[in-house]
C-alpha positions as a Python dict, from the first residue, in 0.01 Angstrom:
ca = {
    (1, 'M'): (0, 0, 0),
    (2, 'E'): (274, -179, -190),
    (3, 'D'): (313, -432, 92),
    (4, 'R'): (-59, -517, 68),
    (5, 'Q'): (-34, -548, -310),
    (6, 'D'): (263, -785, -274),
    (7, 'K'): (62, -994, -29),
    (8, 'M'): (-229, -1007, -274),
    (9, 'Y'): (3, -1135, -547),
    (10, 'E'): (149, -1393, -310),
    (11, 'M'): (-199, -1502, -203),
    (12, 'E'): (-315, -1531, -565),
    (13, 'A'): (-9, -1741, -657),
    (14, 'L'): (-62, -1966, -355),
    (15, 'M'): (-432, -2010, -435),
    (16, 'R'): (-348, -2109, -793),
    (17, 'H'): (-84, -2353, -669),
    (18, 'V'): (-313, -2510, -408),
    (19, 'Y'): (-603, -2537, -654),
    (20, 'K'): (-382, -2703, -917),
    (21, 'K'): (-235, -2944, -664),
    (22, 'L'): (-578, -3036, -522),
    (23, 'R'): (-709, -3102, -874),
    (24, 'Q'): (-414, -3331, -949),
    (25, 'E'): (-450, -3516, -620),
    (26, 'M'): (-826, -3554, -667),
    (27, 'N'): (-755, -3728, -998),
    (28, 'T'): (-564, -3992, -803),
    (29, 'V'): (-856, -4021, -558),
    (30, 'Y'): (-1085, -4084, -855),
    (31, 'E'): (-827, -4338, -975),
    (32, 'N'): (-859, -4209, -1331),
    (33, 'E'): (-1182, -4409, -1344),
    (34, 'L'): (-1394, -4099, -1304),
    (35, 'S'): (-1326, -3744, -1423),
    (36, 'R'): (-1411, -3444, -1209),
    (37, 'N'): (-1678, -3347, -1463),
    (38, 'E'): (-1833, -3693, -1446),
    (39, 'F'): (-1828, -3673, -1067),
    (40, 'F'): (-2003, -3333, -1070),
    (41, 'I'): (-2277, -3460, -1300),
    (42, 'L'): (-2336, -3770, -1087),
    (43, 'K'): (-2340, -3560, -770),
    (44, 'T'): (-2580, -3306, -920),
    (45, 'L'): (-2819, -3578, -1035),
    (46, 'F'): (-2801, -3743, -694),
    (47, 'E'): (-2871, -3417, -508),
    (48, 'T'): (-3131, -3266, -740),
    (49, 'G'): (-3288, -3563, -918),
    (50, 'S'): (-3324, -3624, -1288),
    (51, 'K'): (-3255, -3330, -1517),
    (52, 'K'): (-3261, -3234, -1882),
    (53, 'A'): (-2919, -3181, -2036),
    (54, 'S'): (-2993, -2810, -2075),
    (55, 'D'): (-3073, -2783, -1704),
    (56, 'L'): (-2748, -2959, -1612),
    (57, 'S'): (-2564, -2724, -1844),
    (58, 'K'): (-2705, -2422, -1661),
    (59, 'L'): (-2652, -2569, -1313),
    (60, 'L'): (-2290, -2657, -1381),
    (61, 'N'): (-2222, -2350, -1594),
    (62, 'V'): (-2085, -2545, -1891),
    (63, 'S'): (-2187, -2575, -2253),
    (64, 'A'): (-2460, -2811, -2369),
    (65, 'S'): (-2209, -2986, -2595),
    (66, 'H'): (-1987, -3049, -2291),
    (67, 'I'): (-2280, -3207, -2105),
    (68, 'T'): (-2355, -3426, -2407),
    (69, 'A'): (-1994, -3546, -2429),
    (70, 'V'): (-1969, -3626, -2057),
    (71, 'T'): (-2312, -3789, -2036),
    (72, 'D'): (-2226, -4009, -2335),
    (73, 'V'): (-1932, -4145, -2135),
    (74, 'L'): (-2147, -4190, -1824),
    (75, 'I'): (-2405, -4382, -2028),
    (76, 'E'): (-2132, -4614, -2158),
    (77, 'K'): (-2029, -4678, -1797),
    (78, 'E'): (-2398, -4743, -1715),
    (79, 'W'): (-2395, -4480, -1439),
    (80, 'I'): (-2673, -4273, -1597),
    (81, 'E'): (-2943, -4323, -1858),
    (82, 'R'): (-3146, -4101, -2085),
    (83, 'V'): (-3522, -4144, -2049),
    (84, 'R'): (-3783, -3990, -2279),
    (85, 'S'): (-4080, -3829, -2109),
    (86, 'D'): (-4409, -4017, -2140),
    (87, 'K'): (-4593, -3685, -2160),
    (88, 'D'): (-4373, -3519, -2421),
    (89, 'R'): (-4143, -3741, -2629),
    (90, 'R'): (-3926, -3439, -2716),
    (91, 'I'): (-3813, -3414, -2353),
    (92, 'V'): (-3526, -3639, -2248),
    (93, 'D'): (-3431, -3657, -1882),
    (94, 'I'): (-3100, -3784, -1751),
    (95, 'H'): (-3141, -4030, -1464),
    (96, 'L'): (-2884, -4165, -1222),
    (97, 'T'): (-2877, -4547, -1224),
    (98, 'E'): (-2832, -4764, -917),
    (99, 'E'): (-2480, -4839, -1036),
    (100, 'G'): (-2420, -4464, -1068),
    (101, 'K'): (-2539, -4411, -710),
    (102, 'K'): (-2304, -4683, -584),
    (103, 'T'): (-2015, -4533, -776),
    (104, 'L'): (-2088, -4185, -644),
    (105, 'E'): (-2109, -4311, -286),
    (106, 'L'): (-1778, -4496, -323),
    (107, 'F'): (-1596, -4191, -458),
    (108, 'E'): (-1763, -3959, -205),
    (109, 'K'): (-1614, -4175, 71),
    (110, 'K'): (-1274, -4169, -97),
    (111, 'K'): (-1295, -3791, -140),
    (112, 'T'): (-1395, -3742, 224),
    (113, 'N'): (-1105, -3957, 345),
    (114, 'F'): (-867, -3767, 118),
    (115, 'L'): (-984, -3429, 253),
    (116, 'L'): (-967, -3546, 615),
    (117, 'N'): (-609, -3658, 557),
    (118, 'K'): (-518, -3347, 358),
    (119, 'F'): (-629, -3111, 635),
    (120, 'E'): (-531, -3323, 934),
    (121, 'N'): (-264, -3068, 1033),
    (122, 'L'): (-529, -2801, 1086),
    (123, 'N'): (-723, -2791, 1410),
    (124, 'D'): (-1098, -2723, 1418),
    (125, 'E'): (-1047, -2352, 1488),
    (126, 'E'): (-812, -2313, 1190),
    (127, 'I'): (-1055, -2494, 964),
    (128, 'E'): (-1339, -2269, 1082),
    (129, 'S'): (-1124, -1960, 1020),
    (130, 'F'): (-1036, -2087, 675),
    (131, 'I'): (-1405, -2141, 597),
    (132, 'Q'): (-1487, -1788, 713),
    (133, 'V'): (-1212, -1639, 495),
    (134, 'L'): (-1337, -1833, 191),
    (135, 'K'): (-1693, -1715, 258),
    (136, 'K'): (-1575, -1354, 259),
    (137, 'L'): (-1425, -1404, -86),
}
């Protein structure tokens, strides 16, 4: 039992290390032009369409104030815009702009290239096994 416990501790330490390293490396992929949180909001809007800030907050499991802070930055960059509903002026939807779509597509390509390079030492079978292990977790 102790051997298994030691392996669990080693696995947990390795997972923390890998996660931290991937986060740091992703920041270089985003060239410090785009934060991970900004990327997630752009990606969510692209995949799900326009949303209210409260809906984004629930989808991304972050506070409403966090969404407000990040969307303010995205508005300054002209990657999103807030649009009041014609039917109910109290409702404000967040829309992805064309410039936001272009930015997301650019960084999606960079992220994909980064991940392909990062895992180039794993063959298809190892990647599939890794996916299956992650799904079990």
